[in-house]
C-alpha positions as CSV (number, residue, x, y, z in Angstrom):
1,M,-22.4,-32.5,-29.7
2,K,-19.4,-30.2,-30.1
3,K,-20.3,-27.0,-31.7
4,S,-18.6,-25.8,-35.1
5,K,-16.5,-22.7,-34.9
6,K,-19.2,-21.1,-37.2
7,E,-21.6,-21.6,-34.5
8,T,-19.1,-20.5,-31.6
9,F,-18.6,-17.3,-33.8
10,E,-22.5,-16.9,-33.9
11,D,-23.0,-17.4,-29.8
12,I,-20.3,-14.8,-29.1
13,I,-21.6,-12.3,-31.7
14,L,-25.0,-12.7,-30.4
15,D,-23.8,-12.5,-26.7
16,I,-21.9,-9.3,-27.6
17,L,-24.7,-7.7,-29.0
18,Q,-27.1,-8.6,-26.1
19,K,-25.0,-7.2,-23.6
20,N,-24.5,-3.8,-25.9
21,P,-28.0,-3.6,-27.6
22,N,-27.3,-0.1,-29.2
23,A,-23.7,-1.3,-30.5
24,N,-22.9,-1.1,-34.1
25,L,-19.8,-3.7,-34.4
26,P,-17.8,-3.3,-38.0
27,F,-16.4,-6.2,-39.4
28,D,-12.7,-5.3,-38.5
29,V,-13.6,-4.8,-34.8
30,L,-15.1,-8.4,-34.7
31,Q,-11.8,-9.8,-36.5
32,N,-9.7,-8.2,-33.6
33,I,-12.2,-9.3,-30.6
34,L,-12.3,-12.9,-32.3
35,Q,-9.0,-13.1,-33.1
36,V,-9.6,-14.0,-36.8
37,N,-6.1,-14.5,-38.2
38,S,-6.7,-17.3,-41.2
39,K,-8.6,-16.9,-44.4
40,K,-10.6,-20.0,-43.3
41,D,-11.8,-18.3,-40.1
42,N,-12.3,-15.1,-41.8
43,Q,-14.8,-17.0,-44.1
44,R,-16.3,-18.8,-41.2
45,L,-17.0,-15.4,-39.2
46,K,-18.9,-14.1,-42.6
47,D,-21.0,-17.1,-42.7
48,A,-22.0,-16.5,-38.9
49,I,-22.9,-12.9,-39.3
50,N,-24.9,-14.3,-42.6
51,S,-26.7,-16.9,-40.6
52,L,-27.4,-14.6,-37.9
53,Y,-28.7,-11.8,-40.4
54,D,-30.9,-14.9,-42.4
55,R,-32.6,-15.6,-38.6
56,N,-33.4,-11.8,-38.3
57,L,-31.4,-11.7,-34.8
58,I,-29.4,-9.2,-36.2
59,V,-29.5,-6.0,-38.8
60,K,-26.9,-4.9,-41.1
61,R,-25.9,-1.1,-41.0
62,K,-23.9,1.0,-43.6
63,G,-20.4,0.2,-44.0
64,G,-20.5,-3.6,-42.9
65,A,-21.5,-2.9,-39.2
66,I,-24.0,-4.8,-37.6
67,Q,-26.6,-4.5,-34.6
68,L,-28.9,-6.2,-32.6
69,S,-32.6,-6.4,-34.0
70,S,-35.3,-6.5,-31.5
71,N,-35.4,-10.5,-32.3
72,G,-32.2,-10.8,-30.5
73,Q,-32.7,-9.0,-27.4
74,D,-33.0,-11.2,-24.1
75,G,-33.7,-10.2,-20.7
76,G,-34.0,-11.5,-17.1
77,D,-32.8,-10.9,-13.7
78,N,-32.0,-12.9,-10.5
79,K,-32.6,-11.7,-7.0
80,N,-30.3,-14.1,-5.4
81,T,-27.4,-11.7,-5.7
82,V,-24.3,-10.1,-3.7
83,V,-22.0,-7.2,-4.3
84,G,-18.5,-7.1,-3.6
85,K,-14.8,-6.6,-5.1
86,M,-13.1,-9.5,-7.2
87,D,-9.6,-11.0,-6.3
88,I,-8.5,-13.1,-9.3
89,S,-6.0,-16.0,-8.4
90,R,-2.8,-16.7,-11.0
91,R,-4.8,-19.7,-12.1
92,G,-7.8,-17.4,-13.2
93,T,-10.3,-18.5,-10.4
94,G,-12.2,-15.6,-8.7
95,Y,-12.8,-14.7,-5.0
96,L,-15.3,-12.3,-4.3
97,I,-14.5,-10.0,-1.2
98,T,-18.1,-9.2,0.2
99,E,-19.2,-7.9,3.7
100,A,-22.3,-10.1,3.2
101,F,-20.4,-13.2,4.1
102,D,-17.2,-14.5,6.4
103,Q,-15.9,-16.1,3.6
104,D,-15.1,-15.0,0.1
105,V,-17.6,-16.4,-2.6
106,R,-15.7,-18.6,-5.2
107,V,-16.1,-17.5,-8.5
108,P,-14.9,-20.3,-11.2
109,S,-13.2,-18.7,-14.0
110,K,-15.9,-19.7,-16.6
111,H,-18.1,-17.6,-14.3
112,L,-16.1,-14.9,-14.3
113,G,-17.2,-13.2,-17.6
114,T,-15.4,-9.9,-18.6
115,T,-14.2,-9.1,-14.9
116,L,-10.9,-8.2,-14.1
117,Q,-8.5,-7.6,-10.7
118,N,-10.3,-5.3,-8.4
119,D,-13.6,-5.0,-10.0
120,V,-16.6,-4.3,-8.1
121,V,-19.2,-6.9,-9.2
122,K,-22.8,-8.1,-8.7
123,V,-22.6,-11.9,-8.5
124,E,-25.5,-14.5,-8.8
125,L,-25.3,-17.0,-6.2
126,L,-25.2,-20.5,-7.5
127,G,-24.9,-22.9,-4.0
128,K,-22.0,-24.5,-2.7
129,G,-19.1,-26.4,-4.6
130,N,-17.4,-30.0,-4.0
131,K,-15.8,-28.7,-0.6
132,G,-18.9,-26.9,0.6
133,R,-17.8,-23.3,-0.4
134,R,-20.1,-20.9,-1.6
135,E,-19.9,-20.1,-5.4
136,G,-21.3,-17.8,-7.8
137,K,-21.5,-16.2,-11.3
138,V,-20.9,-12.7,-12.3
139,I,-24.0,-11.0,-13.6
140,E,-22.9,-7.3,-13.7
141,I,-19.6,-5.4,-13.6
142,L,-20.5,-2.3,-11.7
143,E,-17.1,-0.5,-11.5
144,R,-13.7,-1.0,-12.9
145,G,-11.0,-1.6,-10.3
146,N,-7.8,-0.4,-11.9
147,S,-7.3,2.4,-14.2
148,I,-4.0,1.3,-15.7
149,F,-2.5,-2.2,-16.0
150,V,1.3,-3.4,-16.7
151,G,2.9,-6.1,-19.0
152,K,5.0,-6.9,-21.9
153,L,4.4,-6.4,-25.5
154,K,4.6,-9.3,-27.8
155,K,3.8,-9.5,-31.7
156,Q,1.8,-12.3,-33.1
157,G,1.9,-12.9,-36.5
158,K,2.4,-9.7,-39.2
159,Q,-0.2,-7.3,-37.6
160,N,-1.5,-9.1,-34.4
161,Y,-0.1,-7.4,-30.8
162,L,-0.9,-8.8,-27.7
163,I,0.1,-7.6,-24.1
164,E,0.9,-10.3,-21.5
165,P,0.2,-8.6,-18.2
166,D,2.3,-9.1,-15.0
167,E,0.6,-11.5,-12.8
168,K,-0.6,-8.9,-10.1
169,S,-2.2,-6.8,-12.8
170,A,-4.6,-9.0,-14.6
171,H,-5.3,-12.5,-15.5
172,T,-5.8,-12.6,-19.2
173,D,-3.6,-11.4,-22.2
174,F,-5.2,-8.3,-23.9
175,F,-5.0,-7.5,-27.7
176,I,-3.8,-4.4,-29.1
177,L,-4.5,-2.5,-32.3
178,P,-1.6,-1.2,-34.2
179,N,-2.7,2.7,-33.9
180,N,-2.7,2.0,-30.4
181,I,0.8,0.8,-29.7
182,G,2.4,4.3,-29.9
183,D,6.6,4.0,-29.8
184,A,6.3,0.6,-27.9
185,Q,8.4,-2.0,-29.2
186,P,7.9,-5.9,-28.9
187,G,9.9,-7.1,-25.7
188,E,9.1,-3.8,-23.8
189,K,7.4,-3.5,-20.3
190,V,4.4,-1.2,-21.1
191,V,1.6,0.6,-19.3
192,F,-1.9,0.0,-20.6
193,E,-5.4,1.3,-20.2
194,L,-8.6,-1.4,-21.0
195,V,-10.4,0.0,-24.1
196,D,-13.1,-2.8,-23.9
197,W,-13.8,-6.2,-23.1
198,V,-17.1,-7.0,-24.9
199,H,-17.0,-11.1,-24.4
200,P,-15.1,-13.5,-22.2
201,R,-14.6,-15.8,-25.1
202,S,-12.6,-12.8,-26.8
203,L,-10.0,-11.0,-25.5
204,P,-10.0,-7.4,-23.9
205,E,-8.7,-4.4,-26.0
206,A,-5.9,-2.4,-24.5
207,K,-4.1,1.1,-25.1
208,I,-0.6,1.8,-24.4
209,V,-0.2,5.0,-22.5
210,E,3.6,4.6,-21.2
211,V,6.6,2.4,-22.0
212,L,8.5,1.6,-19.3
213,G,11.6,0.1,-21.0
214,K,13.2,-3.3,-21.8
215,E,12.2,-6.1,-19.7
216,G,14.4,-6.8,-16.9
217,T,15.8,-3.5,-16.6
218,N,16.1,-1.2,-13.3
219,D,13.7,1.3,-14.6
220,A,11.1,-1.3,-16.0
221,N,11.1,-3.6,-13.1
222,V,10.8,-0.5,-10.7
223,L,8.5,1.3,-13.0
224,S,6.0,-2.2,-13.0
225,I,5.9,-2.3,-9.6
226,L,4.3,1.3,-9.5
227,A,1.8,0.3,-12.2
228,E,0.8,-2.6,-10.6
229,N,-0.2,-0.8,-7.4
230,Q,-2.2,2.1,-9.8
231,I,0.6,4.3,-9.1
232,K,2.0,7.1,-11.6
233,A,5.2,8.6,-11.3
234,G,4.9,12.0,-13.2
235,F,2.7,14.8,-12.6
236,P,0.7,16.3,-15.4
237,E,1.6,19.4,-16.8
238,E,-1.1,21.9,-15.6
239,V,-0.1,20.4,-12.1
240,K,3.7,21.1,-12.7
241,E,2.7,24.7,-13.8
242,Y,0.7,25.2,-11.2
243,A,3.3,24.7,-8.6
244,E,6.0,26.5,-10.2
245,Q,3.9,30.0,-10.1
246,I,3.1,29.6,-6.7
247,D,4.2,32.9,-5.0
248,T,7.0,31.9,-2.5
249,E,7.8,35.5,-0.9
250,I,6.5,35.7,2.6
251,T,5.2,39.1,3.0
252,Q,5.3,41.3,6.2
253,K,1.5,41.2,6.3
254,E,1.5,37.4,6.7
255,I,4.6,37.6,9.2
256,A,2.5,39.9,11.5
257,R,-0.6,38.0,11.6
258,R,1.6,34.8,12.6
259,R,3.5,34.1,15.9
260,D,7.1,35.0,15.2
261,M,9.2,32.1,16.2
262,R,12.7,33.5,13.9
263,D,14.4,34.3,17.3
264,E,13.8,31.2,18.8
265,V,16.2,27.9,18.4
266,V,14.5,25.9,15.9
267,F,16.3,22.5,14.4
268,T,15.4,19.7,12.2
269,I,16.7,16.1,12.5
270,D,16.1,14.1,9.2
271,P,17.9,10.9,7.3
272,D,20.8,11.6,5.7
273,T,19.3,11.7,2.1
274,A,16.1,13.5,2.9
275,K,15.3,16.8,0.8
276,D,11.9,17.2,2.1
277,F,11.7,18.5,5.6
278,D,8.3,18.2,7.1
279,D,9.2,19.2,10.7
280,G,11.1,21.2,13.0
281,L,11.6,21.3,17.0
282,S,12.3,23.8,19.7
283,I,12.3,23.2,23.4
284,K,13.2,24.7,26.5
285,M,12.6,24.4,30.2
286,L,10.2,26.6,31.8
287,D,10.7,28.4,35.5
288,N,8.0,25.9,37.0
289,G,10.4,22.9,35.7
290,N,8.0,22.1,32.8
291,Y,9.2,21.7,29.2
292,Y,8.1,23.5,26.8
293,L,8.2,21.8,23.1
294,G,7.3,23.3,20.1
295,V,6.7,21.0,17.2
296,H,6.8,23.0,13.9
297,I,5.5,21.5,10.6
298,A,5.5,22.7,7.2
299,D,2.5,25.0,6.2
300,V,1.5,23.2,3.0
301,S,-2.6,24.1,3.1
302,H,-1.2,27.8,2.9
303,Y,0.5,27.4,-0.5
304,M,-2.3,24.6,-1.5
305,P,-6.1,25.8,-1.3
306,Q,-8.8,23.5,-2.1
307,N,-10.4,22.9,-5.5
308,T,-7.1,23.8,-7.4
309,V,-5.5,21.1,-9.8
310,L,-2.5,20.8,-7.5
311,D,-5.1,20.0,-4.6
312,E,-7.0,17.5,-6.7
313,E,-3.6,15.6,-7.9
314,A,-2.5,15.5,-4.1
315,E,-6.1,14.3,-2.9
316,K,-5.7,11.6,-5.6
317,R,-2.2,10.3,-4.8
318,A,-2.8,10.7,-1.0
319,T,0.8,9.8,0.1
320,S,4.2,9.7,-1.0
321,V,5.6,6.5,-2.3
322,Y,9.2,5.6,-1.0
323,L,10.9,2.9,-3.1
324,V,14.5,1.4,-2.6
325,D,15.6,3.5,-5.3
326,R,13.5,6.4,-5.5
327,V,10.7,8.5,-4.1
328,I,7.2,9.1,-5.9
329,P,6.0,12.1,-4.0
330,M,2.8,13.6,-3.5
331,L,3.6,17.0,-4.1
332,P,5.7,18.5,-7.0
333,E,9.2,19.0,-6.3
334,K,8.8,22.8,-6.3
335,L,6.7,22.3,-3.0
336,S,8.2,19.4,-1.2
337,N,11.9,20.2,-1.7
338,D,11.6,23.8,-1.7
339,V,8.6,26.1,-0.8
340,C,7.3,23.8,1.8
341,S,10.7,21.9,3.2
342,L,11.9,23.5,6.5
343,K,15.1,24.0,4.9
344,P,18.1,25.9,7.6
345,N,18.7,29.3,7.2
346,E,15.7,30.4,5.6
347,D,12.2,31.9,6.7
348,K,9.4,29.5,6.6
349,L,5.8,29.2,7.3
350,A,4.8,26.4,9.6
351,F,1.7,25.1,11.7
352,S,2.9,24.6,15.1
353,C,1.8,22.6,18.2
354,F,3.1,24.2,21.4
355,M,2.9,21.9,24.3
356,E,3.5,22.4,28.4
357,I,4.9,18.7,29.6
358,A,5.3,18.0,33.2
359,P,8.2,16.0,34.0
360,N,6.4,13.0,34.4
361,G,5.2,13.2,30.7
362,K,1.9,14.4,31.4
363,L,0.5,17.5,28.9
364,V,-0.4,20.7,31.2
365,D,-1.1,22.8,28.5
366,H,-1.0,23.5,24.8
367,S,-2.0,25.8,21.6
368,I,-2.0,25.3,18.1
369,E,-0.9,28.6,16.2
370,E,0.2,29.5,13.0
371,T,4.0,30.7,12.7
372,V,7.1,31.8,10.7
373,I,10.3,29.9,11.8
374,H,14.1,29.9,11.0
375,S,15.7,26.7,11.0
376,D,19.1,27.3,12.8
377,K,20.6,23.7,12.0
378,R,19.7,20.8,9.9
379,F,20.9,17.4,11.7
380,T,21.0,14.1,10.2
381,Y,20.2,11.1,12.7
382,E,23.5,9.9,13.0
383,Q,24.7,14.0,13.9
384,A,22.0,14.1,16.5
385,Q,23.2,10.4,18.3
386,E,26.8,12.0,18.5
387,I,25.4,14.5,20.2
388,I,22.9,12.5,22.7
389,D,26.2,10.1,23.2
390,G,28.1,13.2,24.4
391,K,29.7,15.3,21.7
392,N,29.7,18.8,22.2
393,S,27.5,21.2,20.1
394,E,26.4,24.9,19.7
395,F,22.8,22.8,20.1
396,S,23.7,20.1,22.6
397,T,21.2,21.8,25.4
398,E,18.3,21.6,23.2
399,I,19.1,18.3,21.9
400,E,19.9,16.8,25.4
401,M,16.8,18.2,26.6
402,A,14.7,16.7,23.8
403,A,16.5,13.2,24.1
404,K,15.6,13.3,28.0
405,L,11.9,14.2,27.3
406,A,11.7,11.6,24.5
407,H,12.9,8.8,27.2
408,I,10.1,10.5,29.8
409,L,7.3,10.0,27.0
410,L,8.5,6.7,25.7
411,D,8.6,4.8,29.1
412,K,5.0,6.4,30.1
413,R,3.8,5.2,26.6
414,F,4.7,1.7,27.2
415,R,3.6,1.7,30.6
416,E,0.1,3.0,29.3
417,G,-0.1,0.0,26.9
418,S,1.8,1.0,23.4
419,I,2.9,-2.2,21.8
420,D,6.9,-2.0,21.3
421,F,7.6,-3.3,17.8
422,D,11.1,-2.7,16.6
423,T,11.6,-4.7,13.4
424,P,14.9,-4.3,11.3
425,E,14.3,-2.9,7.7
426,P,17.1,-3.9,5.0
427,K,18.7,-1.0,3.4
428,F,20.4,-1.7,0.0
429,V,23.8,-0.3,-1.1
430,L,23.1,0.4,-5.0
431,D,25.3,0.9,-7.8
432,E,24.8,3.9,-10.4
433,N,22.1,1.3,-12.4
434,G,20.3,0.7,-9.3
435,K,21.9,-2.9,-9.0
436,P,22.3,-4.0,-5.4
437,I,25.9,-4.6,-4.7
438,D,25.3,-4.9,-0.4
439,V,22.4,-5.2,1.9
440,K,22.8,-4.3,5.7
441,L,19.7,-3.9,8.2
442,K,19.1,-0.3,9.2
443,K,20.8,0.6,12.5
444,R,18.0,2.0,15.1
445,L,19.2,5.0,17.0
446,F,17.6,6.5,20.1
447,A,17.8,9.9,17.8
448,H,15.0,8.1,15.7
449,R,13.0,7.6,19.1
450,L,13.5,11.1,19.9
451,I,11.6,12.4,16.9
452,E,9.0,9.7,16.9
453,E,8.1,10.6,20.6
454,C,7.8,14.5,19.5
455,M,5.7,13.8,16.8
456,L,3.6,11.2,18.3
457,M,3.1,13.7,21.1
458,A,1.9,16.3,18.6
459,N,-0.2,14.1,16.9
460,R,-2.0,13.2,20.2
461,T,-2.3,16.7,21.5
462,V,-4.2,18.1,18.0
463,A,-6.7,15.2,18.6
464,K,-7.1,15.8,21.9
465,H,-7.7,19.3,21.1
466,V,-10.6,19.0,18.9
467,D,-12.0,16.8,21.6
468,Q,-11.7,19.6,23.9
469,L,-13.6,22.0,21.6
470,R,-16.4,19.9,21.5
471,K,-16.5,19.5,25.4
472,E,-16.3,23.2,25.7
473,S,-19.3,24.0,23.4
474,N,-23.0,23.9,25.4
475,K,-24.2,21.8,22.5
476,E,-24.5,18.1,22.8
477,T,-21.5,16.1,21.3
478,T,-22.6,14.7,18.1
479,K,-20.3,13.4,14.7
480,D,-21.2,16.9,12.8
481,L,-20.0,19.1,15.7
482,Y,-16.1,19.8,15.0
483,P,-16.1,16.7,12.9
484,F,-12.0,15.1,12.8
485,L,-10.2,12.8,11.0
486,Y,-8.5,10.5,13.2
487,R,-5.8,7.9,12.7
488,I,-7.4,4.5,13.9
489,H,-6.5,1.2,14.9
490,D,-8.8,-1.7,15.8
491,Q,-8.2,-4.7,18.0
492,P,-6.3,-7.5,16.1
493,D,-7.7,-10.2,14.3
494,L,-8.1,-13.1,17.1
495,E,-7.8,-16.1,14.9
496,K,-4.3,-14.7,13.7
497,L,-3.5,-14.2,17.4
498,K,-4.7,-17.8,18.1
499,N,-2.4,-19.1,15.0
500,I,0.7,-17.3,16.9
501,E,-0.4,-18.9,20.2
502,E,-0.4,-22.3,18.5
503,N,3.2,-21.5,16.8
504,V,4.8,-20.8,20.0
505,K,3.7,-23.1,22.3
506,P,5.5,-26.1,20.8
507,I,8.8,-24.1,21.6
508,G,7.7,-23.5,25.2
509,I,6.2,-20.0,25.1
510,N,3.2,-19.1,26.8
511,F,1.0,-16.7,24.7
512,H,-3.0,-17.6,25.9
513,I,-5.8,-16.0,23.9
514,D,-9.1,-17.0,26.2
515,S,-11.5,-13.9,25.4
516,P,-12.7,-11.7,22.6
517,T,-10.2,-9.2,23.1
518,V,-6.5,-9.0,24.1
519,S,-5.0,-6.5,26.1
520,S,-1.6,-4.5,24.6
521,K,0.1,-5.8,28.0
522,A,-0.4,-9.4,27.1
523,I,1.3,-9.0,23.5
524,N,4.1,-6.7,25.1
525,V,4.9,-9.7,27.4
526,L,5.0,-12.0,24.5
527,L,7.6,-9.7,22.8
528,E,9.4,-9.3,25.7
529,Q,9.8,-13.3,26.1
530,I,10.9,-13.6,22.4
531,K,13.6,-10.6,22.4
532,D,17.3,-11.4,21.3
533,T,15.9,-14.9,20.3
534,T,16.0,-16.7,17.2
535,L,12.3,-16.2,17.1
536,E,12.2,-12.2,17.2
537,L,12.0,-11.6,13.7
538,T,9.6,-13.7,12.9
539,V,7.1,-13.5,15.9
540,N,7.5,-9.5,15.5
541,D,6.5,-10.3,11.8
542,L,3.5,-12.7,12.8
543,M,2.2,-10.0,15.3
544,L,2.1,-7.4,12.6
545,R,0.0,-9.4,10.4
546,A,-2.1,-10.1,13.1
547,M,-2.8,-6.5,13.6
548,A,-5.6,-4.8,12.0
549,K,-4.9,-1.9,9.7
550,A,-4.6,1.2,10.7
551,E,-6.9,3.7,8.7
552,Y,-8.0,7.1,8.8
553,S,-11.6,7.7,9.9
554,P,-13.7,10.3,11.4
555,N,-15.2,7.8,13.5
556,N,-12.9,7.6,16.7
557,I,-12.3,4.0,18.2
558,G,-8.7,5.1,19.4
559,H,-5.5,3.6,18.4
560,F,-5.1,0.0,19.8
561,G,-1.3,-0.3,18.8
562,L,-0.1,2.9,20.4
563,G,-2.9,2.8,23.4
564,F,-4.3,6.2,22.6
565,D,-7.9,7.1,22.7
566,D,-7.1,10.4,20.7
567,Y,-4.7,10.4,17.8
568,A,-4.4,11.9,14.3
569,H,-1.6,12.9,11.5
570,F,-0.6,16.1,12.0
571,T,3.0,16.3,11.4
572,S,3.8,15.1,7.8
573,P,1.5,17.1,5.2
574,I,4.4,17.1,2.6
575,R,4.0,13.3,2.2
576,R,0.3,12.5,3.5
577,Y,-2.9,14.4,2.5
578,P,-4.5,13.4,5.9
579,D,-2.1,15.9,7.6
580,V,-3.1,18.5,4.9
581,I,-6.8,17.8,5.6
582,V,-6.1,18.0,9.5
583,H,-4.3,21.3,8.8
584,R,-7.1,22.7,7.4
585,L,-9.7,21.5,9.9
586,L,-7.8,22.9,12.5
587,K,-7.3,26.4,11.1
588,N,-10.9,26.7,10.3
589,Y,-11.8,26.0,13.5
590,L,-9.4,28.3,15.3
591,A,-11.1,30.7,13.1
592,G,-14.5,29.9,14.1
593,K,-15.2,28.6,10.7
594,P,-16.9,25.1,9.5
595,G,-14.5,22.6,7.9
596,Y,-15.1,19.2,6.4
597,T,-18.3,17.8,6.9
598,Y,-18.5,14.1,8.8
599,N,-19.4,12.4,5.6
600,D,-16.7,14.2,3.3
601,L,-14.1,12.9,5.9
602,K,-15.7,9.4,5.8
603,Q,-15.2,9.5,1.9
604,L,-11.6,10.9,2.1
605,G,-10.8,8.8,5.0
606,S,-11.5,5.9,3.0
607,H,-9.5,6.7,-0.1
608,C,-6.5,7.8,1.9
609,S,-6.5,4.4,3.5
610,E,-6.8,2.9,0.3
611,R,-4.0,4.6,-1.2
612,E,-1.8,4.0,1.7
613,R,-2.1,0.4,1.4
614,S,-1.0,0.7,-2.0
615,A,2.0,2.5,-1.3
616,I,2.9,-0.1,1.3
617,D,2.5,-3.1,-1.0
618,A,4.8,-0.9,-3.6
619,E,7.0,-0.3,-1.2
620,R,7.4,-4.0,0.0
621,D,7.5,-5.3,-3.5
622,S,10.3,-2.9,-4.2
623,V,12.2,-4.0,-1.2
624,K,11.6,-7.9,-2.4
625,L,12.8,-7.0,-6.0
626,K,16.0,-6.0,-4.6
627,Q,16.3,-8.9,-2.3
628,V,15.7,-11.2,-5.3
629,E,18.1,-9.2,-7.4
630,Y,20.8,-9.3,-4.6
631,L,20.6,-12.9,-4.2
632,S,20.8,-13.6,-8.0
633,Q,24.3,-12.4,-7.9
634,H,25.1,-14.9,-5.0
635,L,23.5,-18.3,-6.5
636,G,25.1,-21.4,-4.9
637,E,26.3,-19.6,-1.8
638,E,25.5,-20.5,1.9
639,F,23.7,-18.3,4.2
640,D,22.9,-19.0,8.3
641,G,18.9,-18.3,8.8
642,V,16.2,-19.0,10.6
643,I,12.7,-20.8,10.0
644,S,10.3,-17.9,9.9
645,G,7.1,-20.0,8.6
646,V,6.2,-23.7,8.1
647,M,3.6,-24.9,5.4
648,S,2.8,-28.3,4.0
649,S,4.7,-27.4,0.9
650,G,7.6,-26.1,2.6
651,V,9.3,-23.8,5.1
652,F,10.4,-20.0,4.6
653,V,13.5,-18.8,6.1
654,D,14.9,-15.5,6.7
655,L,18.4,-15.2,6.2
656,E,20.5,-13.6,8.9
657,D,22.1,-10.2,8.6
658,I,20.3,-9.3,5.5
659,H,16.6,-10.2,6.3
660,C,15.6,-11.7,2.9
661,E,13.4,-14.7,2.8
662,G,13.1,-17.2,0.6
663,M,11.6,-21.0,0.5
664,V,12.8,-24.5,0.9
665,R,10.5,-26.7,-0.8
666,V,9.4,-29.9,1.0
667,S,10.3,-31.9,-2.4
668,D,14.0,-31.2,-1.9
669,L,13.9,-32.2,1.9
670,N,15.6,-35.5,0.6
671,D,16.6,-37.4,3.6
672,D,13.3,-38.4,4.8
673,Y,9.5,-37.9,3.9
674,Y,8.1,-35.3,5.6
675,E,4.7,-34.4,6.8
676,Y,2.8,-31.4,7.8
677,D,1.8,-31.6,11.7
678,E,-1.0,-29.1,11.8
679,Q,-1.3,-29.4,15.7
680,R,2.4,-28.5,16.1
681,H,3.1,-26.1,13.0
682,C,6.0,-28.0,11.8
683,L,7.3,-30.3,9.4
684,V,8.1,-33.9,10.6
685,G,10.0,-36.7,8.9
686,R,7.9,-40.0,9.0
687,N,11.1,-42.5,9.5
688,H,13.5,-40.3,11.6
689,G,11.3,-38.1,13.2
690,K,13.4,-34.7,12.3
691,K,11.2,-31.4,13.0
692,Y,11.4,-28.4,11.0
693,Q,9.5,-25.9,13.1
694,L,9.3,-22.0,13.5
695,G,12.8,-20.4,15.0
696,K,15.1,-23.3,14.2
697,E,18.4,-22.2,12.9
698,I,19.4,-24.1,9.6
699,R,21.9,-23.3,6.8
700,V,21.0,-23.2,3.3
701,T,22.0,-22.4,-0.4
702,V,20.4,-19.9,-2.6
703,V,19.3,-22.3,-5.6
704,N,17.2,-20.1,-7.9
705,T,15.8,-16.4,-8.0
706,D,12.8,-15.5,-10.3
707,L,12.7,-11.9,-10.6
708,K,9.5,-11.8,-12.2
709,A,7.5,-13.8,-9.5
710,R,9.9,-11.8,-6.9
711,Q,10.6,-15.2,-5.1
712,I,14.0,-17.1,-3.8
713,D,14.2,-20.9,-3.7
714,L,16.6,-22.0,-1.2
715,K,18.0,-25.7,-0.2
716,L,19.1,-27.3,2.9
717,V,23.0,-27.6,3.1
718,D,23.6,-31.2,3.3
719,D,25.3,-31.2,6.4
720,D,22.0,-30.1,8.0
721,Q,20.1,-32.9,6.8
């Protein structure tokens, strides 16, 4: 028998109070929780309260508030539980990500309770569902996953307001009281916090903390991406004030205790738009024929002591975020673009790694020292490339020598197992409003390789330095002796590699996985086979997805992708907090002092890895947004493309020259009835046998774009069908 609304209100009120046994709930709060708008519902709510009171399940307090009575209390626990992080789909179904099982635990929407995206929860296991998948029910929220959410403010009736969250942010609407709206207007995108969510049959309550602007504007779209990924753009006032008060004078006392490099030639090579210069180079040839390379890194840790508001904020952010049209820096501009930046013709404090390298690329000797430098010249990549190509310059000797060394290091690295990924990236030309008016693929120059090889060598050397310290010690090597923060990269996912094997087999490429591990050499052979073919971008992308995510950890398992046994991040402390940690550790060990503990580094490594993943997601979302915006101006136009993915629902197409991906739905392939062939990973026409498979070149029309979902819909040009 269906319950009346009064009985439903009773159940919800009792459930709320049982979950919050010490709470006093005022009548107006209950009205908001239960979304009571009409006189009829108002009376039903009063009747429900009186019914619970008459049965001695609740007590009434001063001012009309209600509280659970001792008779209304409930209890019980279930030992068949598992803990994990919740991922909630667009449809409102939850999937518990847990280390306890290989497969996620499915949690139907009716069993999610008041769980939100990324919450850490305890789930009671309920057995297996229709398709044999393990299912569960949330019984406790241990930790809220997101501190902020993003959505659109909407007005419902005269006094009620709702926030409709973006799909990636949350799966349910929020209600908001008028006094928590601030200056926001209906129709604007806002950042908001969760105030409370007292019952799954009610809506969660929100408080607006930032207004992003009218939905659809560039700022609102871009700032929404940041909020979705738990990234805040602005710095707290106390952090900005601290940064402004930093003493920037380099005293004679400070210079005297450092290695003075101001009379040596030092130069920087960076993008033409760069304002924060992390790294500089010096190079010369020794009498014995070896190279002497100096990699000079901004000495951020000198200006940012531990346990200050500046350090706490940098640790919280953990990384700078590079969106298409802006940078969200880890450090305030005073430090990132001024105090720490190795600007030309200015004395700057640096932390330097000096390396003696033999003509075969082998490291002969090294030292790590605090220095003071004076950069003689700031080059863009394009300017450095001109010199590499033969243009005369005052610094031709140094740049040509660095380029020669980079060639040696690059060849050695690939011989020893580094994987050669070279995936092009789209570069957008924006107008004054942030609207993309053109898109090109970024040109890869050898000048980029030059800097990369020098930075890789320095990062590798500082990690080896710590290993050397351990070996020189008389004590037995343990994790607690000279703990260090490594950049690690595990073996790739075998299932994903087998998927690549199956994808490339039908087109005549042999990439065989027959053991629990795969060699980097086998991957390089595959990448060489597809080089300069229509499959190059697609297989590169599939391979990148198959790779384990690089992480920060004190547990050194090596770096599979680079083929290094020891590797750390040392060269970018202006934009990466792990590099700051590495600087502090090295300075402490040089001074014979203890640094961070192993457990400190484990926790910091995990945090920095998580924030890095959020930054990467935001950067990808930003690129996708601009791709959709760009193609929104080209609806109905035709493009050449290559099939980059095949599913039963359709094919993904990478558009030539602009590296934008859209989808042709199977329902739009109207010249035949197409079925998905799982074995050959292609769509096959039932009547005519026409195939759509990975790497096939096709011509498509842009038919629709969805800015909110960041999706591009394509259709095959008729001639192709």
